[in-house]
N, C-alpha and C positions, 0 to 999 in steps of 0.2 A: 700150337696154334690152338685159340678159343673162340668157342662160337657165343654170340652176343642176340639175343633174341630181340630183334625190333619189334614183337608183340605187334606185326601189320597182318590181316590175310588181307581182304582187297578192299580198300578205301579210292575217293576221285578214278575211278574207272574213265573218265569221260577225259582226263587228262594226256597231253599228246606228251611225244618227246621233249620238244623246245618248251612245254610247261616245266619239264622237270629239268631241263638244264638249263631255264630260267632261276630256279632256285640254287644250284651250283654258283652260277655266277653271283648271284645276287649278295649269297655268302662270302663267298672273295670279296667284290666290291667292298663291302661289309668290315671283312677284317685286315685291306688295303686303310679303311677310313680310321679303324678303331686302334691301328699301329702305325699309321703314317707312314705307312711302307709305300713300294713303287706300286703301278696300276697291275693288274692281273694280266698274263698274257692268255690269249685265247689261238690255239694254234694247233696245226698237221703236222706231226711227225713222218720220218722217212715211210715207215710205217702203215702209213694210211691210219693211224691211232689220232683223233684229237684229244686236245688236253686244255684243261681250264686249269691254271696256277697262280697262285696267290706266293707272298714272300713277308708272311704272316709269322704267328708263334708254332703254327702248326696242328693238324686234327687229330686229338685223342679220341678213341673206343668213346669215351663218358660224353662225349658230345654228342653221342646218337640218344641221348636220354632226351624223352619228350619232356622237355621241361621249358619255364620261360626262363629266358634267358636276361639274368639280372641286368650285368653290362648293356645289353641292349637296352633295356628299359627304362636305365637311368638316364639317356639321354637320348629319347625314339627320335629326333628329328636328323641324329647323326647318321644312324642307319637305314637300311633298307629292312632287314628283317626283326623279329621280336620274339619269338617261340623259336624252340626245337623242333618245330615239325615238319620246316619244309625241306629239311633233309631227308627225314624217311618217309616223307611223301613221294620224292624225286625217286629215291633209291627203289622204291615199290612200284612207283610207273616205269622204270627202265626193266626191273624185272618182268614185268608183265608186256613190257615190249622190244623183250629180247634185245635189251642193250646189255655189253658186257660191261663192267665198271671195276676199275682198282685204283684204289683212295691210299699213295702214300703220303707219307711223313717220316717227322724223327724220330717218330712216336710206333708207327707199325706200317704195316701194309694191310688193308681191309679187300676185303670183296665180299659179295651178298650170295647167299644161298637157301634154297628151300628147305627145312628139315623138320621133323616131327619137335611138338614143343614138350621140353620134356622127357617125362614119366609116359606122356598120351600120345602113344604114337597117332593116336585117327585125327588129333589134331596137326597141323601144319602151318607155318607161320616164316617169314622172311627172318634169316639171320645174317648179323655181319660176320664175317671170318676173320677173326685177325690173326696176324701172323707177324712174327719179329722183322723191325722196318730194313727193308733193302736198303736204305741209306740214313744211317744213324746221325749223321752230320748235315741230314738237307734243309734248306731254309722253307720254311712253310710249307704248303699243302700242294700235291699235285691229284685232280679229278684225271683218270685216263680212262676213253671210251673204247671199246669194238662196237662197229654195228652203226654207226653214226653216218647222216647224210649228210651231207654238206650242208644243205637245205637245211636240216634241223641247227644247225648252228645258227647259220643266218636267221631263221626265224625266232630263237633264242634270244641271238643279240639284240633284234628290233625289239623286244620288251625292253629295252633301255636307253633313257636318253644321249647316256655318254656312246654309243653305237650309233645311234638314229640317223646321223649326219644333221639333224635340226639344231640350227643357232638359238641363243638366249640374245633377244633386241635389248632386253634389259631386264639387271639384276634388282631385287628390293629386297625389306628385311623380310618378305611370308615368302619368295617364293620368284621363278624366273620368268619372264614372258617371251614364249618359245615362237619364230617365226612359223607359220607353217608351208612348208616347203613339198611336203609329200601331199597335198591335198587331205589333209585329214586333221582331225581337232582332236590334240589328247590329254588326259590326265594326268599328269606324273606326280607322284609324291618321294620323295628323295632320289630323284632320277628313275624310278620304275611305273611304267604305264600301270593304271589303276582301271581307267574307263577312257573311252573314245565317246567322242561328240560326233551329231552331224553339222551342226550348224551353230559354231564359234569361230570366231575371227582366227585366234590365236590358241596356241595350246599352252599349258601350266606346269612348271614344274613347283609342287609345292614343299618348301624347305622347313616350313614352323608351320606345325599340324595342330590343329583344333583339338580337344576331348572327342568332340562328336566324329571326326574323321579319323581317328584312332580307333576309334569303336566299329566304326565301320568298316575297315581295312581287316575283310575276311583273311581265312585260312588261305584263298586263293587269289587273294589280291587281282582281282579281275571286276567288272561290271559294280562297281563301287558307285549308288547313286548322288545323281546330280545335288541332292541336297545337302549331302556331306560335305561338298568343298565348296558348295558357290558362295560361301562368304570370304573365302580364303581367294577362291578366282577375282571377287570385286575389290580383295582389299590390294593385291596385286595392282589389279588396274589402276587403282585411285593412288598407288605410290610412284607409278611410272610419270617419267615427265621428258623424255627421248622425243625430238622429232620425227623421229622413225615410226614411234608408237603413234603419236600423233595424228601425223598424216593418215594412216591407214584406220583409225579410226573415225577422222572426221570424212575421208572417202564414203566409209562405209554408213555415215551418220546422213548421208546425201542421198542414200537409195531407200530411206523410210518412206520417202512418199510412193515408194514404187512396190513397199512394202518385200522388196529384194533386197533384205539385210541381215545380219547375223544378232545371235543372239544377246550377246554382248549389248547392243544397244539398245535392250527393252529398260536397262537401268540409266533413267536420267540421270544422276549423279554423276556416272560414268560421261555419259554424254556433256555435261556440263565441264568435267574435267579437262575433257578433249580440246574442249573449245577456248577454255582456259588457256591451255599448253601453247594452242595455236597461236592467239592474241598475243600471246607474250612472244611471239619468237618472230613474225611476220603481222604485213599489213594487210587486215583481214577486216571484212565485214559481213557479218550475219544476218539475213535476212531470210521471211517467210514467202511462202510461195503467192501471197496476195503481196507482199512487197515487190516480188520481182515483176506482178504484171503490173503495177502501179509506180514506180521508180522512178519514169518520167526521166528528164535530163541529170537528174543527178546520179541515176544507175550507170547514165553513159558516159558521166565525167568519171564514176568508180573505174568505170573501163577501161576509161583513156589512161587512165592512171596505174594502170594494170594493179589493181588492186584485186585480190584476191577476194570471189565472192562467194560463200556458204550458203547454203539452202538449209534452216532447221526448222521442227516442228514447233508450232504456236506454243507447244508444252512447253520445251526449251527457249524459246524465246521470252517467255515471259520470265524465267528461271534468270537468262541474261540480262536482262532489264535491272535487275535487284542485285548482280553479283559485280566482282572484280576479276581482272586476270590474276596472271600470280606476280605481274610487276605492280599487282594495285590499280591500274588503270580500268575503267569501264569499257565495255565491248561496245564496239563501232556498229549500231545499225542504221537504217536510212537517215531517221530522224537527228542521228549525233553527227553524222559524215553531213548532210545539209547543214548543222551548224557551222563545223569546223571548216568546210567548202565558204560558206558565206563570210566567215572573219576573215580569211585568206583573200577573198574577192574585189577587185580591183575595179570600178567604172572606168573605163574609156569614153573619158568626157569632151565633147564636142565643140570647140570653138564659134560662134555665130559667125565671122568671117569665115570659117570651113564649111559650113552649110550652102546647097544651090541656091540660086534664087529663089526658086518654086517654095524649097525647105523653109528658106530666110522668110518670102510672104506668109507664109500659114504660123509658122512660129512666132510673127506678130501679133498673133491673135492671142497671145495669153494675155496680155494686160487686160482686153475687153471681157475674155472668161471669167479671167479672178475678178474683175470688177461688179458680175453678177451677184459674190459673194458678202455677206459682211464684213465689212473693215472691221479685223481684229491687231490688233497692235502686233507687228512682227511676227504673226502665224506662221506665214509662208516667207521666207527668206529669200529663196531662190527658185527659179525650173532652168532646170539643165537638160538637155540632150546627150545620149550617150550610145557608143555603138555597140557595147556591150551592156545585160543586164542577166542580173540573178534570176534564177527560176525560181518563178512564185513557189510557197506550200504546200498549194493541195493538187495543180495538174502535173508539175512537174518541168512544166514547157517554161521558156523566157518570159519574165515578167515584160508584160508591156510600158506599165507603168509603176512608180514606186515612190509613196510618202516616207522620208527619213524622220521621225520625230527627233530624233538627237542633234541633228544639222538643219533641221526645218526649212527642208528643200524637197523638190519634188523632183524624181529624173523621169524621164520618158525617153521610151528605146526609139533611135531614130527612124525607123522603118512609120513609126506612125506617121512621121510627117509626109505622107506619101499623098493623103488628102485632110481638108479640114474636119472631116467626120470624123476618121479617125485620131487625128489629135485631139479634137475637143472632147471626144467622148472619154478619152483614154485621161485627161486633164482633169475633167470634171469627176471622174471617177477617184484622182487620187486628191483631190479637195476637198470631197466627200468623207475621204477618210482625215484629213487633215483637220475639216472643223469638228467633226463629232465625234471624233477618236474612237472609233469603231472598227474591227478588225473584218477582212472580207471572210465569206460563209457563214457570218454570224446573222442571227435573227434582226440584231439590233442594226447591224450595217444597211441588210436588205430595207429594213423600217425607213432608212434616214434614205438610201440612195431613193426608193419610190418616192418620197416625198418630195426629193429633190426634183423628179422627172416629174411632177405636178405640178411643180411651181416654173420650170422652165416652160411647161406647156400652157399654164397660166400665160406667162411670160409673152409668149409666142400668138398665143388667142386674142390676148387684150393689146396687141402691140398698136393697133390702131387707136387707143383709147388716150386722151389727150394726159395722164398723167404718166409720166415718164417711164418708161422700163425699167431703169437702173432703182428708180425711188419706188416704184411699184414692188420689184422682185425684193430691197430692202425691208418693206415694209411685214410682207410676206415672210422671211426671216424673222423677225422680229415679233413674230404677232403677239 
């Protein structure tokens, strides 16, 4: 028998048994990764003793020295542990909590006991008692415990992603995006939980650490501050592109208006990334709250097409206008959808012979109304009636009339033939567009329309004047 002084008095007194077991499991998982051997076993034997057994190289008493493990620091992202203090802290906790421990490997059998420190009887420290191995041919290391409760093991396993029952949604070069199934958000580093968050949409397993994060991984590996891992969480999000990821993030994005959203949505580049994925995978239109209120018929058309409508904040809408999705296409908003819809729209032109007698009577006034305007060669080539009309660009409702400069025709909605007033008012409106080349809702158009109303009023008021009305109006236009 040999006595190995662990140089431990009382440290980490707040540690529970699951904290200590966590260190043993972490070391076993590290050994499995470093030696490429099978996953450690955690089991209870027929004597109700719990075991944590790996299949690596086997523990030596030299491993109980408090020393930085060069093998682990050489590749910090391959393992969980780094310093040789975790095992010693665990052993001290087991002693303090009255848990018996026997460590067996092909090199030795090790237990722990409080003994005087060398020649100083008044100083008592924890010692490892090293005996010859019970099984010199044993593969790996077996930690056997007495006095453990089943709940202690379950709580210890819960520190690890491997045993948590949580699944990865997507893996990236920076780490894994984990689905929250237990209504909690966790930050794992190489599979071990280092922090819990109250308001994250996902959990994260960081497998490529930054210097700042490595420096923040304290001896206890708990309660690591958010600033240490924020960069990596963001990097993982921006690398993900699965539909499931985008769906969850976009669903949460629409809660921004109510303030009931998760913290990932505070980053506008993450919002934008989610929209890029969604736009690349399905037919979707991104609208602001203002667009939803004023979308009119175009919004109705989009819904009829079963297009997905996503509500976004104004700040994101501005970003979408100058960005492209993952396929290199522009994002669809109300304006771009209206252009798409209008390009595909076909008028249902009604033949004059299909009009009712009353409609034909009203339609025949078109030449008289056109004659009120100056003659310009081929300015308006045709005036037609349509059962269907595109929405206008301002109210979203079906336009009553339309001037098409490209075809030089005026299209009037058939419903305007209900009476002379409706037809004449719409036709005059479109003729003003044709003759003045101005657009609706502009100061220029309002001015031209006002002037036209004045001229028509003059025509009516002076209709008794010997001057022929048509000649008088032509004179007014050509003033």
